[in-house]
C-alpha positions in Angstrom: 131.2 -56.1 -64.5 134.3 -55.2 -66.5 136.9 -57.9 -66.8 140.3 -57.0 -68.1 142.9 -59.6 -69.0 146.6 -58.8 -69.0 148.9 -61.0 -71.0 151.9 -62.4 -69.1 155.1 -61.8 -70.9 158.1 -64.0 -70.0 161.0 -64.9 -72.1 164.6 -66.1 -72.2 167.4 -64.6 -74.3 171.0 -65.7 -74.8 173.1 -62.6 -74.6 176.9 -62.4 -74.9 178.3 -60.8 -71.8 181.9 -60.9 -70.6 182.8 -63.2 -73.5 180.2 -65.8 -72.5 176.7 -66.5 -73.8 174.5 -66.1 -70.7 170.9 -67.0 -70.3 168.9 -64.0 -69.2 165.3 -64.5 -68.0 162.9 -61.6 -68.4 159.4 -61.3 -66.8 157.0 -58.4 -67.2 155.5 -57.2 -63.9 151.7 -56.6 -64.5 149.4 -54.5 -62.5 151.6 -51.4 -62.4 151.1 -48.1 -64.3 154.8 -48.3 -65.4 156.6 -50.7 -67.6 158.8 -52.9 -65.4 160.6 -56.2 -66.1 162.4 -58.4 -63.6 165.6 -60.0 -65.0 167.8 -62.8 -63.7 171.0 -64.3 -64.8 173.6 -66.7 -63.4 177.2 -65.6 -62.9 180.2 -67.9 -63.5 179.8 -69.6 -60.1 176.1 -70.3 -60.6 174.9 -67.5 -58.3 171.7 -65.8 -59.4 171.9 -62.1 -60.1 168.5 -60.3 -60.1 167.6 -56.8 -61.1 164.8 -54.8 -62.7 164.6 -52.9 -65.9 162.3 -49.8 -65.7 161.2 -47.7 -68.6 161.3 -43.9 -68.0 160.2 -42.0 -71.0 161.7 -43.9 -74.0 164.7 -45.3 -72.2 165.2 -48.5 -70.1 167.2 -48.3 -66.9 168.5 -50.9 -64.5 167.1 -50.6 -61.0 168.0 -52.8 -58.0 168.1 -52.8 -54.2 171.2 -55.0 -54.2 174.6 -54.4 -55.6 175.2 -56.0 -59.0 178.4 -56.7 -60.8 179.7 -54.1 -63.3 179.5 -56.6 -66.2 175.7 -56.6 -65.8 175.6 -52.8 -66.0 177.9 -52.7 -68.9 175.5 -54.6 -71.2 172.3 -52.8 -70.3 171.7 -51.7 -74.0 171.5 -55.4 -75.0 168.7 -56.0 -72.4 166.8 -53.0 -73.7 167.1 -54.4 -77.2 165.8 -57.8 -76.0 162.8 -56.3 -74.3 161.9 -54.0 -77.2 162.2 -56.9 -79.6 159.9 -59.1 -77.5 157.3 -56.3 -77.0 157.1 -55.9 -80.8 156.1 -59.5 -81.3 153.7 -59.6 -78.3 
């Protein structure tokens, strides 16, 4: 019997977006053949904004089923940096 363990990766980063430091929560989705992180952040009113970051080739892209604010899309390069930094230390 072959037992394989996958390490859970979950972390929080403070990222400056729209002039505010915002707490972004990242969680790696295990069990898929692709690299995928779920991300959530609160807006100014406390509403949760959730989206996914998917790796295609060497680039990370935002994917979502729901509309997200433009300010979330604007700072996607910072989310990529946070993910890459965390994967280096994991």
